[in-house]
N, C-alpha and C positions, 0 to 999 in steps of 0.2 A: 441550499449551498451554492455560493458563486464559485466559478472556475478559480477566481484570483485568490482565494481563500481556502481552496480544499487541495489535498494531498493524498495520494495514494500510494502503497506499497507494492513493489514488484520483486519477487525473489524466488530463488530454488528453495526446495524443503530443507536441505543442510545448508548452513551458512558458517562453515568452520572458519574460524579466524577472524569473525567480526565479533567486537566486543559491546556490551552493551553500553558502555560510556562513549564510543565512537557513534552508534546508533543514537543515543539520545543526543549528543552534539549536535548532529545532523537536523534531527526534529527540532530542537531549541532553535536553530538558527532560522528554520522556516516560520517557527511560531514568532520570533523576533521580525520577521518580515511580512507578517500579517496573516499568516495561515491559522485558522481556526479549527477547520474541519479535517479530520482523517479518516480514510477509507481503507478498511482492510478484508481481504478475502477469508481470513481465518483458517486457512489451510497450509499445513506444513510449518516448518522451524521458525523460517524467517517471518512470517506472518504472526506467529504467535509472539516472537520476540517483539516485533514492532508494537502489537496490541499493548503487551505488558509495559513497554517503554512509556508509549502515550498515556496509560493509565497512570503510571507512575509520575510523569510530568504534570498532570493535572494538578498535584499538589503545589507546583509552583505556578501554574496557569490554569486557575480554575475555569477559564473561559473557553478553553478549546474541548472539542468534542471527539469522542472515539466511536466510530460507526462500524460495523460487521455488515457486508453485502453477501446475503445470503442467497446461494444459487438456486436451492430447492427446499422446498419445506421439510423433508427429511434429513437436511443437512445437520451433521452431529456438531453442535457449537460447544467448543471447548472454553472453559472460563466465561460463562455470560456476563460475569460480574464486572469483567473489565470494560465492558461496552456501554456507552450512554443510550444506544439505540441499535435495533438490528432492522436494517432494510431489506425488504423483499420486493424486487423492482416489479413495476406491473409488466404482465405478460409473460412473466417467466415461467408461469404453469404450464405454457406450451412446449418447452424444452425438456427432452430426454434428460436425465441427470447426466449424462455423458457430455452433452453439448450445453448444458447450462453452465460448466465452469467457464469455458471460452466466453460464453455469453455475459456472463458476471464480469469477467475481465475486461471485456469490452466496455461494458457500463461504467466500471471505475476510471477507465481512460478517458471516456467520453465525459466524465462529469468531475474532472480533475483538472487543475492547471501544473500540479507539480507531482514529482514521483519520486520516493526515496527507494534506491534498488539495491540488490545484491544479486547481480547477474554476471556470472563468471564464464559462461560458454554460450556457444551460438545455437543449442538446440533445447527442445523440449518446451513446455508451457511459458515458463519465465522468460525465455529467450524471444518468443513470438509476442509476448505482452510488451516487453520491452521495447520491440521493432514497432510495435502499434504505438508506443508513447512516444517515440521519437517522431513517426510520421504526423501525429497529433500535434508535433512541436510543444509538449509538455516541458518544463524545465526539470531536468533530471540530474539528480544526484546518484552516481553508482558508486556504493560502497564495495563493490566487488571487483573494482578495478585493480591491477598488480600495482598501479602506481602508489606513492605514499600520500595519503589524505584524499579528501574527496575529489571527484572529478566532475564539473558542471558539463552537462551535454546541451548546449543553449542553440537553439534554432531560430531565434527571433532577429 
């Protein structure tokens, strides 16, 4: 996977107000700009919605890949059939399960050039991951913005 063709998802467990159509539109826009690989953490409502949308979009774009990044071996994977592959990063066996989640989030940021987000507040794991994505200069679409439509956060 190359950074310029890989996107990840960052969001809160709850994603009230986000429609599947709006999310698919954002994913479709990245696909049409060359993104082929999508990384999901598989945890929480936003991650599940994203995984489902990528899975559905594979019907239109069979060349895209839907990956789950597994933080630890006993992680409960919902809907395995949605994913093309499950990635368990090298070295993750050293993490306690509580520190494996932030490590997984760092891995996804470090291996992506884009992020589709649903971040509406400045606290919690999604907000911390969002800040890391900004520091890493990922191209970001935050669907959690109060403004109408997507907001690109561009640091290039």
